[in-house]
C-alpha positions as CSV (number, residue, x, y, z in Angstrom):
1,M,87.1,114.2,94.3
2,T,85.4,112.9,97.3
3,N,85.7,111.2,99.7
4,N,85.2,107.9,99.3
5,A,86.6,108.3,95.4
6,G,89.2,109.5,96.6
7,D,89.6,106.8,99.2
8,E,89.4,104.0,96.4
9,A,91.8,105.6,94.0
10,A,94.5,105.9,96.2
11,L,93.9,102.3,97.3
12,Q,94.3,101.4,93.6
13,L,97.5,103.2,93.2
14,Q,98.9,101.4,95.9
15,D,97.8,98.4,94.5
16,L,99.4,99.7,91.1
17,L,102.4,100.2,92.7
18,M,102.7,96.7,95.0
19,G,101.7,95.1,91.7
20,T,105.1,96.6,89.3
21,E,108.5,96.2,89.7
22,N,110.1,99.6,89.1
23,V,109.3,103.1,88.4
24,E,109.0,102.8,84.7
25,D,106.1,100.2,84.7
26,F,104.6,102.4,87.7
27,L,104.1,105.5,85.0
28,G,103.0,103.1,82.1
29,Q,100.4,102.3,84.8
30,L,99.6,105.4,86.1
31,A,98.8,106.6,82.6
32,E,96.6,104.1,81.8
33,F,94.9,104.4,85.4
34,S,94.8,108.5,84.8
35,A,92.5,108.3,81.5
36,A,90.9,105.6,83.1
37,T,89.7,108.2,86.0
38,L,89.6,110.8,84.3
39,S,87.2,109.4,81.2
40,H,84.7,107.8,83.4
41,A,84.4,111.4,85.5
42,A,83.7,113.0,82.2
43,G,81.9,110.7,80.6
44,A,84.1,111.0,77.6
45,E,87.7,109.5,76.5
46,I,90.5,111.1,77.7
47,E,93.8,109.9,76.7
48,C,97.2,110.5,79.2
49,G,100.7,111.3,79.1
50,V,103.3,111.4,81.9
51,T,105.7,114.1,81.8
52,L,108.9,114.1,83.2
53,Q,111.0,116.5,84.1
54,R,115.0,116.6,85.6
55,R,117.6,119.6,85.6
56,R,115.2,121.4,83.4
57,K,114.8,119.0,80.8
58,T,111.1,117.5,80.0
59,M,110.4,114.5,78.4
60,T,107.6,112.1,77.8
61,V,108.3,109.2,79.9
62,A,104.8,106.6,79.3
63,G,100.9,107.6,77.8
64,S,97.6,105.6,78.3
65,S,98.6,104.5,74.7
66,P,100.9,105.0,71.2
67,R,99.0,107.9,70.6
68,A,99.0,109.6,73.3
69,V,102.8,109.2,74.1
70,I,102.2,110.7,70.2
71,L,100.5,113.6,71.4
72,D,102.6,114.3,74.5
73,R,105.9,114.6,72.3
74,I,104.6,117.6,70.1
75,E,104.7,119.5,73.1
76,Q,108.1,118.0,74.2
77,S,109.4,118.6,70.5
78,L,108.1,122.4,70.4
79,G,109.0,123.0,74.1
80,E,106.3,124.6,74.9
81,G,102.5,124.1,76.1
82,P,100.0,123.4,78.8
83,C,101.3,120.3,80.5
84,I,105.3,122.4,79.7
85,E,103.8,125.1,82.0
86,A,101.9,123.1,84.7
87,L,105.7,122.2,85.1
88,R,107.1,125.6,85.2
89,T,104.1,127.2,87.7
90,K,103.3,124.6,89.7
91,S,99.7,125.0,89.0
92,V,96.6,123.3,86.6
93,I,96.9,124.8,83.2
94,L,93.8,124.5,81.1
95,L,93.7,124.7,76.8
96,A,90.0,124.9,76.5
97,D,89.9,125.2,72.8
98,V,93.2,124.3,70.1
99,A,91.3,126.6,67.4
100,T,90.9,129.9,69.9
101,D,93.1,130.5,72.4
102,P,96.0,132.5,71.6
103,R,98.9,131.2,73.6
104,W,100.6,128.2,71.6
105,P,99.5,128.4,68.1
106,A,102.2,125.9,66.7
107,Y,101.6,123.3,69.4
108,Q,97.9,123.7,68.9
109,Q,98.5,122.9,65.0
110,Q,99.6,120.1,65.4
111,L,97.1,118.9,68.3
112,A,94.3,119.8,66.0
113,A,95.5,117.6,63.2
114,Q,95.6,115.0,65.3
115,G,92.1,115.1,65.8
116,C,92.8,116.7,69.6
117,R,90.7,120.0,70.8
118,S,91.4,120.4,74.3
119,T,94.2,119.2,77.0
120,L,94.6,120.2,80.7
121,G,98.2,119.7,82.4
122,V,98.3,118.8,85.8
123,P,101.8,118.8,88.0
124,L,102.8,116.2,90.1
125,E,104.9,116.9,93.6
126,I,108.0,114.1,93.4
127,G,110.8,115.5,95.1
128,P,113.2,118.8,95.0
129,D,115.4,117.2,92.1
130,A,112.8,116.0,89.5
131,A,108.7,117.3,88.1
132,A,105.9,115.3,86.5
133,A,103.0,115.9,85.6
134,L,99.9,114.3,83.9
135,N,99.2,115.6,80.5
136,F,95.2,114.7,79.9
137,F,94.0,114.7,76.2
138,A,90.3,115.7,74.7
139,P,88.9,114.8,71.5
140,G,86.3,117.8,71.9
141,T,85.9,121.1,74.1
142,G,84.0,121.9,77.1
143,I,84.7,118.1,78.1
144,F,87.2,119.8,80.8
145,T,84.1,121.5,83.1
146,E,85.8,123.0,86.3
147,D,84.4,120.0,88.3
148,I,86.6,118.0,85.7
149,I,89.2,119.8,86.6
150,T,89.2,119.6,90.6
151,E,88.7,115.9,90.2
152,A,91.7,115.6,88.3
153,A,93.7,118.1,90.8
154,G,92.8,116.1,93.5
155,F,94.2,112.7,91.8
156,A,97.0,114.2,90.9
157,D,97.7,114.6,95.0
158,L,97.1,111.1,95.1
159,A,99.3,110.2,92.0
160,G,101.9,112.1,93.6
161,R,102.1,110.7,96.6
162,S,102.6,107.3,94.8
163,L,105.1,108.3,92.5
164,R,107.1,109.4,95.4
165,L,106.7,106.5,97.4
166,A,107.8,104.3,94.2
167,V,110.6,106.8,93.4
168,R,112.3,106.0,96.7
169,I,111.8,102.3,96.7
170,G,113.2,102.4,93.3
171,T,115.9,104.7,94.4
172,A,116.9,102.2,97.4
173,Q,116.7,99.6,94.8
174,S,119.6,100.8,93.3
175,R,121.0,101.7,96.5
176,A,120.7,97.8,97.5
177,E,121.7,96.9,93.8
178,D,124.8,99.0,93.9
179,L,126.2,97.9,97.7
180,Q,125.3,94.5,96.7
181,A,128.0,95.1,93.6
182,A,130.8,96.9,95.6
183,M,130.7,94.1,97.9
184,E,131.1,91.4,95.4
185,H,134.0,93.8,93.3
186,R,135.8,94.0,97.1
187,T,135.2,90.1,97.9
188,S,137.1,89.1,94.3
189,I,139.8,92.2,95.1
190,D,140.3,90.4,98.8
191,L,140.0,86.6,96.6
192,A,143.1,88.2,94.2
193,C,145.2,89.7,97.2
194,G,145.0,86.1,98.7
195,V,146.1,84.5,95.7
196,I,148.7,87.3,95.5
197,M,150.0,86.2,98.8
198,A,150.3,82.5,97.8
199,Q,152.0,83.0,95.1
200,N,155.0,86.1,96.1
201,R,154.8,84.7,99.9
202,C,154.4,88.6,100.6
203,S,152.1,90.5,103.1
204,Q,148.3,91.7,101.9
205,E,149.5,95.2,101.8
206,E,152.0,94.4,99.5
207,A,149.4,92.1,97.2
208,M,147.1,94.7,97.1
209,G,150.2,97.0,96.2
210,I,150.6,95.0,93.2
211,L,147.1,95.2,92.0
212,T,147.5,98.4,92.0
213,K,150.6,99.3,90.0
214,V,149.0,96.6,87.3
215,S,146.0,98.4,87.8
216,S,147.8,101.9,86.8
217,N,150.1,100.2,84.8
218,R,147.3,98.4,82.0
219,N,145.0,101.4,82.5
220,Q,142.4,98.8,84.0
221,K,139.9,98.8,86.6
222,L,141.1,97.0,89.8
223,R,138.1,94.8,90.2
224,D,138.9,93.9,86.6
225,V,142.4,93.3,86.9
226,A,141.4,91.2,90.0
227,A,139.2,89.1,88.5
228,E,141.7,88.2,85.9
229,V,143.9,87.4,88.1
230,L,141.3,84.7,90.3
231,R,140.3,83.5,85.9
232,N,144.4,82.9,85.1
233,L,144.1,80.3,89.1
234,T,141.2,78.7,88.0
235,G,140.7,78.8,84.0
236,G,137.1,80.5,84.1
237,E,135.3,82.8,86.3
238,V,134.9,83.2,89.6
239,R,131.3,84.3,91.3
240,T,130.9,85.8,95.0
241,H,127.6,85.8,95.9
242,F,125.4,86.9,99.1
243,E,121.6,86.2,100.7
244,A,120.0,89.1,101.2
């Protein structure tokens, strides 16, 4: 990938990242952009699936088209193929011709039945606990030349950086949502303690003891017991709000 093409691809990936709301949406857009990028470079229609690996389990998470998802899932159902091999070896794996390659006969037979003649598995580095790969599918042979493979590897490096950022953003958003939920639960518990203190003329520690005992006896979460106390007082739901 030339410097100009790489810079343009990086900018487009940044636009994709900024224009999506979560990692799942980004992966879908990434599959479409990856297919379009390699199709333009090869002068042939290439489809792309995105495979994610976590805890040694692999799954198809996105595709440039419904057909790309189907093609990618063939490999997941069999548990072997170039994309899984790319994830295992952290290297680009080419299946140049499904009719002549001896490595994965069952997989190749199913690809041929779907009209796919060659594939290219390209790993993405996203972190220590997970890995991903782009799985490119072509209807003919001779499409994944050395130049196209180099192009795919360079693009995958850019895509991997964007995906790592998307994962970090998604993790930060999840943590922020978890923190806000915890703050809301904590406030509900404090309000319920205040109600119990007023009703029983007791200390906050004693009120918390009452809540905890009820929680244990009913086998309910403390926040659910607190919410029930507040509902009984107001006759409806009590909502807590926090400004970001």
